[in-house]
N, C-alpha and C positions, 0 to 999 in steps of 0.2 A: 552468643546464644545462642540454640539449637534447633533446627529446620522445622520450621513452622510451615512452607509453605515449596511446592515443586522448585528448585529453583532452574528443571533443563524446563519446564512448561514452558510451550511458542507464547513468544511476546505480543500481546495484540495494542495498536494505535487504539489509542484515547485522547480523546478531545476534552480539554480541561481550560475552567477560568481563571489567573492566574491579575494579577495582582501587575498591571506594564512595568511601572519603575522598576519593582522588584526583577523581573522579568528580565530586564533593559541588564540589570546591574548581575545579576547571576548571569548573562550571554557574555557582557563584559569581560567575566574573570572567566570566561570560559568552565560552568560548573556542567557535566553531565545531568539534564533537566531527571533521566530516566534513573540512573543511577538512584540522586539522590531520592527524588519519589518512594524509589522501590526500596531504599536505604530505612525511611522517613514510614513509610507503608508500614514494612515488617516491626519497626519498634508498636507503633499502634496498634496493630493486627493481633504482639504479642501479649501487649497492654491491656485489652476488651476482652482475650480469652482469659487471662488470668482473671481479671475482673472477675468475668463470665464462673469460671470452677472454684473460685469461692464462693460464690453466691449461690451454688448449685451444692457446695459439699458444704457450704455454712454451720448446716444440723450434726453433719458426723466433725465437724473440727469443733463444732461444742462440745458437743460430750462426751468427745477426747478427752481437754481443755479438762472438763470437772473431775472425772471419769483420777487422773492422773491427779486434778489438787485435793483431790482425795485420798487417795489410796498409793498416789507418788509413782514414780518408775522401778522398773524392775532391777535397773541398773545402778539406784542411789547409790544402795551398798556397797560398790566398785568404785562409787567418786572417788577420787584420791583431793578435788576440789571443793 
């Protein structure tokens, strides 16, 4: 996964509400809550940014796909498959 945020930025304390049973089990298994949350947030931020980019570029992507469908690709004559 590419760097979508500054990994060296300072940590900031945050209050969260978590299911008490899930929290107890995670603590019992000695799961690092901060690292787990950061990892999950990184995945969600990446997915959200991808969706945002696709939405913002939908018109251009559609236009390019239509152009390729109509005219093919420059490299089509060089393909061996």
